[in-house]
C-alpha positions as CSV (number, residue, x, y, z in Angstrom):
1,X,31.1,6.0,-5.5
2,X,28.5,6.9,-2.9
3,X,27.6,4.2,-0.3
4,X,29.2,2.0,2.2
5,X,31.6,0.3,-0.2
6,X,32.9,3.7,-1.3
7,X,36.4,4.8,-0.8
8,X,34.8,8.0,0.5
9,X,33.4,6.1,3.5
10,X,35.4,7.2,6.5
11,X,33.8,5.8,9.6
12,X,32.5,2.3,10.7
13,X,28.7,2.1,11.1
14,X,27.4,1.1,14.4
15,X,25.2,-2.0,14.5
16,X,22.1,0.2,15.3
17,X,22.5,2.0,12.0
18,X,20.6,-0.2,9.6
19,X,22.0,0.9,6.2
20,X,20.1,0.3,3.0
21,X,22.5,-2.1,1.5
22,X,21.2,-2.7,-2.0
23,X,20.4,0.9,-2.6
24,X,23.4,2.7,-0.9
25,X,25.9,0.2,-2.2
26,X,24.8,0.5,-5.8
27,X,24.7,4.3,-5.9
28,X,27.6,5.6,-8.1
29,X,28.9,9.1,-8.5
30,X,26.9,10.8,-11.2
31,X,28.3,14.3,-10.6
32,X,27.3,16.4,-13.6
33,X,29.3,19.5,-12.7
34,X,33.1,19.8,-12.9
35,X,34.6,21.5,-9.8
36,X,38.1,22.8,-9.9
37,X,39.5,21.5,-6.6
38,X,42.3,24.0,-6.9
39,X,39.8,26.8,-6.1
40,X,39.5,25.2,-2.6
41,X,42.3,25.5,-0.1
42,X,41.0,22.2,1.2
43,X,37.9,20.0,0.9
44,X,36.0,19.5,4.2
45,X,34.8,15.9,4.6
46,X,31.2,15.5,5.7
47,X,28.7,12.7,6.0
48,X,25.0,13.0,5.4
49,X,22.6,10.1,6.2
50,X,19.1,10.2,4.6
51,X,16.4,8.3,6.6
52,X,14.8,5.6,4.5
53,X,14.9,1.8,3.7
54,X,13.6,2.5,0.2
55,X,15.6,5.1,-1.5
56,X,13.3,6.1,-4.4
57,X,13.2,9.3,-6.5
58,X,11.3,11.2,-3.8
59,X,14.5,11.4,-1.7
60,X,16.6,13.3,-4.2
61,X,15.8,16.8,-2.8
62,X,17.3,15.8,0.6
63,X,21.0,15.9,-0.5
64,X,21.3,13.4,-3.3
65,X,20.8,15.9,-6.1
66,X,23.0,18.5,-4.5
67,X,25.8,15.9,-4.4
68,X,25.3,14.7,-7.9
69,X,25.2,18.2,-9.4
70,X,28.5,19.0,-7.6
71,X,26.9,21.7,-5.4
72,X,28.5,20.4,-2.3
73,X,31.9,20.2,-4.0
74,X,31.4,23.8,-5.2
75,X,31.3,24.7,-1.5
76,X,34.5,22.8,-0.9
77,X,32.6,20.0,0.9
78,X,33.6,16.4,0.2
79,X,30.2,15.0,1.0
80,X,29.3,11.3,1.5
81,X,25.6,10.6,1.1
82,X,24.2,7.4,2.6
83,X,20.7,6.0,3.5
84,X,19.7,4.2,6.6
85,X,16.4,3.0,8.0
86,X,17.1,3.6,11.6
87,X,19.7,4.8,14.1
88,X,20.3,8.2,12.5
89,X,20.1,10.3,15.6
90,X,22.5,8.0,17.5
91,X,24.9,8.1,14.5
92,X,24.9,11.9,14.7
93,X,25.5,12.0,18.5
94,X,28.3,9.4,18.2
95,X,30.0,11.3,15.4
96,X,29.5,8.7,12.8
97,X,27.4,11.2,10.8
98,X,27.7,14.9,10.5
99,X,24.3,15.6,9.1
100,X,21.1,13.6,9.2
101,X,17.6,13.9,7.8
102,X,15.4,14.3,10.8
103,X,12.1,15.4,12.1
104,X,11.9,18.0,15.0
105,X,10.6,15.2,17.2
106,X,14.0,13.4,17.5
107,X,15.7,16.1,19.7
108,X,12.5,16.9,21.6
109,X,12.0,13.3,22.5
110,X,15.6,12.6,23.3
111,X,15.9,15.3,25.9
112,X,12.2,15.3,27.1
113,X,12.2,19.0,26.0
114,X,15.7,19.8,27.2
115,X,18.5,20.7,24.8
116,X,20.5,17.7,23.7
117,X,23.2,19.3,21.6
118,X,21.6,19.1,18.1
119,X,20.0,21.6,15.8
120,X,18.0,21.5,12.6
121,X,19.8,23.8,10.2
122,X,17.6,23.6,7.1
123,X,13.9,22.9,6.7
124,X,13.1,20.6,3.8
125,X,9.4,20.1,4.3
126,X,7.6,23.2,5.7
127,X,4.5,21.2,6.7
128,X,4.4,18.0,8.6
129,X,3.5,15.8,5.6
130,X,2.6,12.4,6.9
131,X,-1.1,11.6,6.9
132,X,-3.5,8.8,7.8
133,X,-4.9,7.2,4.7
134,X,-7.0,4.2,3.5
135,X,-7.5,2.5,0.1
136,X,-9.7,4.6,-2.1
137,X,-12.4,2.0,-2.0
138,X,-12.6,1.9,1.8
139,X,-15.8,2.9,3.6
140,X,-13.8,5.0,6.1
141,X,-13.9,8.7,5.5
142,X,-12.6,10.3,8.8
143,X,-10.0,9.8,11.5
144,X,-13.0,9.7,13.8
145,X,-14.1,6.4,12.4
146,X,-10.8,4.6,13.3
147,X,-12.0,3.2,16.7
148,X,-10.8,-0.4,16.8
149,X,-8.7,0.1,13.7
150,X,-5.2,-1.4,13.1
151,X,-2.9,1.2,11.7
152,X,0.2,0.3,9.7
153,X,3.2,2.6,9.8
154,X,6.9,2.5,9.0
155,X,8.0,2.1,12.6
156,X,6.2,1.9,15.9
157,X,7.3,4.6,18.3
158,X,6.5,8.0,19.8
159,X,6.5,9.9,16.5
160,X,3.6,7.9,15.1
161,X,2.0,7.8,18.5
162,X,2.0,11.6,18.8
163,X,0.6,12.1,15.3
164,X,-2.2,9.7,15.7
165,X,-3.0,10.9,19.3
166,X,-3.4,14.5,18.1
167,X,-5.5,13.3,15.1
168,X,-7.9,11.2,17.3
169,X,-8.3,13.8,20.0
170,X,-11.0,16.0,18.4
171,X,-13.1,12.8,18.0
172,X,-12.9,11.8,21.6
173,X,-10.6,8.9,20.8
174,X,-7.2,8.0,22.2
175,X,-4.3,5.7,21.4
176,X,-6.1,3.0,23.5
177,X,-8.8,2.9,20.7
178,X,-6.4,1.8,18.0
179,X,-3.5,-0.5,17.5
180,X,-0.3,-0.3,15.5
181,X,1.8,-2.7,13.5
182,X,5.1,-2.0,11.7
183,X,4.5,-2.4,8.0
184,X,7.9,-1.0,6.9
185,X,8.6,0.7,3.5
186,X,7.9,0.1,-0.2
187,X,5.0,-1.9,-1.2
188,X,4.6,-3.9,2.0
189,X,2.1,-1.4,3.7
190,X,0.1,-1.3,0.4
191,X,-0.2,-5.0,0.5
192,X,-1.2,-4.9,4.1
193,X,-4.1,-2.6,3.2
194,X,-5.1,-4.8,0.3
195,X,-5.3,-7.9,2.4
196,X,-7.1,-6.2,5.3
197,X,-4.2,-6.8,7.7
198,X,-4.4,-3.1,8.5
199,X,-7.4,-0.7,8.2
200,X,-5.4,2.4,7.6
201,X,-1.8,3.5,7.2
202,X,0.4,6.5,8.3
203,X,2.9,7.4,5.6
204,X,3.8,10.3,3.3
205,X,2.4,11.7,0.0
206,X,5.2,10.4,-2.3
207,X,4.6,6.8,-1.2
208,X,0.9,7.2,-1.7
209,X,1.5,8.4,-5.3
210,X,3.8,5.4,-6.0
211,X,1.0,3.1,-4.8
212,X,-1.5,4.8,-7.0
213,X,0.8,4.3,-10.0
214,X,0.9,0.6,-9.1
215,X,-2.9,0.4,-9.2
216,X,-3.7,0.9,-5.5
217,X,-5.0,4.5,-5.1
218,X,-5.3,5.7,-1.5
219,X,-7.4,8.4,0.1
220,X,-6.3,10.7,2.9
221,X,-8.8,10.7,5.8
222,X,-10.5,13.8,7.0
223,X,-8.9,14.9,10.3
224,X,-5.2,15.3,9.2
225,X,-5.5,19.0,8.4
226,X,-4.0,20.2,11.7
227,X,-0.5,19.0,10.7
228,X,0.0,22.0,8.4
229,X,0.8,24.2,11.5
230,X,4.2,22.5,12.0
231,X,7.4,21.8,10.2
232,X,8.2,18.4,8.7
233,X,11.6,17.0,7.9
234,X,14.8,19.0,8.0
235,X,18.6,18.5,8.1
236,X,20.1,18.2,11.6
237,X,23.6,18.5,12.9
238,X,25.3,19.0,16.2
239,X,25.8,22.2,18.2
240,X,29.5,21.6,17.9
241,X,29.5,21.8,14.1
242,X,27.2,24.8,14.2
243,X,29.5,26.6,16.6
244,X,32.9,25.5,15.2
245,X,32.2,25.4,11.5
246,X,29.7,27.9,10.4
247,X,31.1,27.9,6.8
248,X,30.2,24.2,6.6
249,X,26.7,24.9,7.8
250,X,26.3,27.7,5.2
251,X,27.8,25.6,2.4
252,X,25.5,22.7,3.1
253,X,22.5,25.0,3.2
254,X,23.4,26.7,0.0
255,X,24.0,23.5,-1.9
256,X,20.5,22.3,-0.8
257,X,18.9,25.6,-1.8
258,X,20.6,25.5,-5.2
259,X,19.4,21.9,-5.8
260,X,15.8,22.9,-4.9
261,X,15.9,25.6,-7.6
262,X,17.3,23.1,-10.0
263,X,14.5,20.7,-9.1
264,X,11.9,23.4,-9.6
265,X,13.3,24.2,-13.1
266,X,14.4,20.8,-14.4
267,X,12.5,18.0,-12.7
268,X,13.0,15.6,-15.7
269,X,16.7,16.2,-15.7
270,X,16.8,15.5,-11.9
271,X,15.0,12.1,-12.4
272,X,17.6,11.2,-15.1
273,X,20.4,12.2,-12.8
274,X,18.9,10.0,-10.1
275,X,18.7,7.1,-12.5
276,X,22.3,7.5,-13.5
277,X,23.5,7.6,-9.9
278,X,21.3,4.7,-8.8
279,X,20.9,2.5,-11.9
280,X,19.0,-0.2,-9.9
281,X,16.1,2.4,-9.7
282,X,16.3,3.2,-13.4
283,X,14.2,1.4,-16.1
284,X,15.6,-1.9,-17.1
285,X,17.0,-2.3,-20.6
286,X,14.1,-2.5,-23.0
287,X,11.6,-1.1,-20.6
288,X,9.2,1.7,-21.4
289,X,11.3,4.7,-20.5
290,X,8.6,7.3,-21.1
291,X,6.2,5.6,-18.7
292,X,9.0,5.2,-16.1
293,X,9.8,8.9,-16.4
294,X,6.2,9.9,-16.1
295,X,5.8,7.7,-13.0
296,X,8.9,9.1,-11.3
297,X,7.9,12.6,-12.2
298,X,4.5,12.1,-10.6
299,X,6.2,10.9,-7.4
300,X,8.6,13.8,-7.5
301,X,5.9,16.3,-8.1
302,X,4.0,15.1,-5.0
303,X,7.2,15.5,-3.0
304,X,7.8,19.0,-4.4
305,X,4.3,20.0,-3.5
306,X,4.9,18.8,0.1
307,X,8.0,21.0,0.1
308,X,5.9,24.0,-1.1
309,X,8.3,24.3,-4.0
310,X,5.7,25.3,-6.6
311,X,4.3,28.0,-4.3
312,X,7.5,30.0,-4.2
313,X,9.7,31.9,-6.6
314,X,13.3,30.9,-7.1
315,X,14.5,33.6,-4.7
316,X,12.5,32.3,-1.7
317,X,14.5,31.8,1.5
318,X,14.8,28.0,1.0
319,X,15.3,26.2,4.3
320,X,13.9,28.9,6.6
321,X,12.4,28.0,10.0
322,X,10.5,30.1,12.5
323,X,10.3,30.1,16.3
324,X,6.5,30.2,16.0
325,X,6.2,26.9,14.2
326,X,8.7,25.3,16.6
327,X,6.5,26.5,19.5
328,X,3.6,24.7,17.8
329,X,5.7,21.6,17.6
330,X,6.7,21.8,21.3
331,X,3.1,22.5,22.4
332,X,1.9,19.6,20.4
333,X,4.3,17.1,22.0
334,X,3.5,18.4,25.5
335,X,-0.3,18.3,24.9
336,X,-0.1,14.7,23.5
337,X,2.0,13.6,26.5
338,X,4.9,12.6,24.3
339,X,7.2,14.8,26.4
340,X,6.8,16.0,30.0
341,X,9.4,18.8,30.5
342,X,10.2,19.9,34.0
343,X,10.7,23.5,32.9
344,X,10.5,25.9,30.0
345,X,11.2,24.6,26.6
346,X,12.8,27.2,24.3
347,X,12.6,26.8,20.5
348,X,16.0,28.3,19.9
349,X,17.6,25.2,21.6
350,X,16.6,23.1,18.6
351,X,17.2,25.1,15.4
352,X,19.3,27.7,13.8
353,X,18.8,30.0,10.8
354,X,21.7,32.4,11.0
355,X,23.1,31.1,7.8
356,X,19.9,30.9,5.7
357,X,20.0,34.4,4.2
358,X,23.6,34.0,3.1
359,X,22.9,30.5,1.8
360,X,20.2,31.8,-0.5
361,X,22.5,34.5,-1.9
362,X,23.6,32.8,-5.1
363,X,23.4,33.4,-8.8
364,X,20.1,32.0,-9.9
365,X,21.0,32.5,-13.5
366,X,23.8,30.1,-13.0
367,X,21.4,27.3,-12.2
368,X,21.2,25.7,-15.7
369,X,20.3,22.3,-16.8
370,X,23.1,19.8,-16.7
371,X,23.3,16.8,-19.0
């Protein structure tokens, strides 16, 4: 049983870690691969927290599928997967979580450019994949037309500020020319657009696809293109775990890489596995299963495109990061005034790739569809 009621849950959650109750509590183990525990001298307990308040099918690449397929167990890792809307970085620093889903901004902001003892070990989304968008019927076409606009986003803070500031800059606009409101997750921001409470939103492609399926198509504004020069979301851990348990880092990375290949080959099976693990997200009895499958496949396809999965062969180095793209990230936050470091900021303080080549060394023929 995954989630906070699970017997696998090992640590209390701090008040700041807002866990997705209805989703995380209902997720049950749907592991589809049998692992002979006797092959492991011992199982290493680990805890991964995925950042969302609405755990839909678009999140399965970020550790859920690897867990359900038994890929973590194959690496002798007893992984607990949970979801939380906020407080992930603090939970990592306090030892309540071993791995979190995180953007590069978390560690850069936390230390104002100084090292803070965390590293991203695996890149999930090669390009920063959030974008400013409007309803398809909107008269707005460009970020440069947002002067005076109200922008809805999942949470007000430096991450959204930095993105919008960089997007506005070429048009001679600043954050003083717009305002933000927190519109949360799920359908709430879509409704805010529909009612005119906000003029534009800042979210990610999978959510935009889900809105379109609900009858509210959106359109990404011109002026978001610059974001392709930087990495998006990755899996973060502490320097201590990187230094003291490299086998765990390699095992987590390999499990994620294997699950990405599985997703690439068997997306429909992956959706079914997600439904089995989280039945509250599956079609209700008597519902049109074919339509539900088509809808979730559309959302998943959008997510896989943002991960660049269709653009690579199975033997690609999944999870790879580069110093060059981290330098772009660092320069971006300095230029937008989100960090003001007092000295040099080195990319290697914030990421590690020593394990990636070994993590991608697995039998691709063994990645077969599981029922």
